[in-house]
Each structure stands twice: as structure tokens, then as C-alpha cells.
C-alpha positions as CSV (number, residue, x, y, z in Angstrom):
1,M,93.7,119.6,26.7
2,R,91.5,120.4,23.7
3,A,88.1,117.8,23.4
4,R,86.7,116.2,20.1
5,I,83.1,116.2,18.8
6,F,82.4,114.0,16.2
7,Q,80.1,111.0,15.0
8,Q,82.0,108.4,14.5
9,P,81.9,106.6,11.1
10,K,80.4,103.8,9.8
11,S,82.7,100.4,10.1
12,S,84.0,99.0,6.7
13,M,83.5,95.3,8.3
14,Q,80.0,96.0,8.3
15,S,77.0,97.0,6.4
16,G,74.9,98.4,8.8
17,N,75.5,102.3,10.2
18,A,74.3,101.7,13.9
19,T,76.5,103.4,15.6
20,T,77.4,105.9,13.7
21,H,74.0,108.2,14.5
22,D,75.4,109.2,18.1
23,W,77.8,112.7,18.8
24,L,80.7,111.6,20.5
25,L,83.4,113.9,22.4
26,E,86.6,112.3,23.0
27,Y,89.4,113.8,25.1
28,G,92.8,114.6,23.9
29,Q,96.1,113.3,25.2
30,S,97.2,115.9,27.9
31,E,100.5,113.6,29.1
32,Q,103.0,111.9,27.0
33,R,103.0,108.0,26.7
34,H,106.1,106.0,28.0
35,A,106.6,102.6,27.9
36,D,106.5,100.2,31.4
37,P,110.5,98.9,31.5
38,L,108.6,95.5,32.7
39,M,106.4,94.5,30.2
40,G,106.7,97.0,27.8
41,W,103.2,98.3,27.2
42,F,102.8,101.8,26.4
43,G,101.0,104.0,29.3
44,S,100.3,107.5,30.9
45,G,98.6,108.7,33.9
46,D,96.3,110.7,31.6
47,T,92.6,108.6,32.2
48,R,90.3,111.3,30.3
49,S,92.0,110.2,26.9
50,Q,90.4,106.7,27.8
51,L,86.9,108.5,28.3
52,H,84.1,108.2,25.3
53,L,81.2,110.3,26.4
54,R,77.8,109.4,24.0
55,F,75.6,112.0,22.9
56,P,72.1,112.0,21.0
57,T,73.0,114.9,19.3
58,K,75.4,117.8,18.5
59,E,74.1,120.4,20.7
60,D,74.0,118.5,23.7
61,A,77.9,117.9,23.4
62,I,78.6,121.1,22.1
63,A,76.2,122.5,25.7
64,Y,78.5,119.6,28.3
65,A,81.9,120.6,27.2
66,D,80.4,124.4,28.0
67,R,78.7,123.7,31.1
68,E,81.8,121.7,32.0
69,S,84.4,124.7,30.7
70,I,86.3,121.9,28.4
71,P,87.8,123.9,24.8
72,Y,86.7,121.5,22.0
73,D,86.7,121.0,18.6
74,V,83.6,120.3,16.0
75,E,84.5,117.8,13.6
76,L,80.9,117.8,10.8
77,P,80.3,114.4,9.0
78,T,81.5,113.6,5.6
79,P,78.1,113.1,3.5
80,R,78.2,109.9,2.2
81,I,77.3,109.5,-1.5
82,R,75.6,106.6,-2.4
83,R,75.3,105.5,-6.0
84,P,72.9,102.2,-6.5
85,K,74.0,99.8,-9.4
86,A,72.1,97.0,-10.5
87,Y,73.6,93.6,-11.4
88,A,72.1,94.6,-15.1
89,D,74.3,97.5,-16.2
90,N,77.6,95.3,-16.3
91,F,75.3,93.6,-19.4
92,R,74.6,97.4,-20.8
93,F,75.0,97.9,-24.6
94,D,77.2,101.0,-25.5
95,R,76.7,102.1,-29.0
96,R,79.8,104.0,-29.0
97,Q,82.3,101.4,-27.1
98,N,81.0,97.8,-27.9
99,W,80.9,97.3,-23.8
100,T,80.6,99.4,-21.5
101,H,83.3,97.4,-19.5
């Protein structure tokens, strides 16, 4: 079972990025999930797949995984490209075309 070290992406439901600075260590699933015959819920005996560890830096997460002999993969975050926009840009006149929109 390999662990995954990554930065959590920004939630699309909010504009802030407060939870995106920490690095997470998340265990992979080592057992197959099975359906409970009575309730129909899915479950497994693997409790590590429910565990999410937070670290302030990527190096701290890697050091923990090395110290505990946990095999891991590091996923680097993709850089966000911010394009500032102004409301006035909707009404700018382009000489090649009559209007920009």
C-alpha cells in the first residue's frame, strides 16, 4: 500500500484558499471493499484508508513517511493562472471588430 503526499486543491464552492497550504499524507486502500448484507453499505477492515495526516511542508510529510518506512508518491500542485478581469473590458471597442464580444 502506497501513500500519497499532495496539497489539497481549492474548493470550487468557496473563493478562499485557507485549506490549500497544508500537505496531506493519505494512505491508499489495501483491502477490497465489500457490501454489508444487512444495510448495503460498503466497508472494509482497512482503517488506514480513513486516515489523513496534515503537515505544514512537503519536506515534513516526506520525513514522516521515510521515518515510518511508508512507500509514497509525491504529487506536485499545478500552478494556478490568475487572469485579472475588469468589468469595463466588456465594453472596450476593438477597431478590427465592432465590439469585442
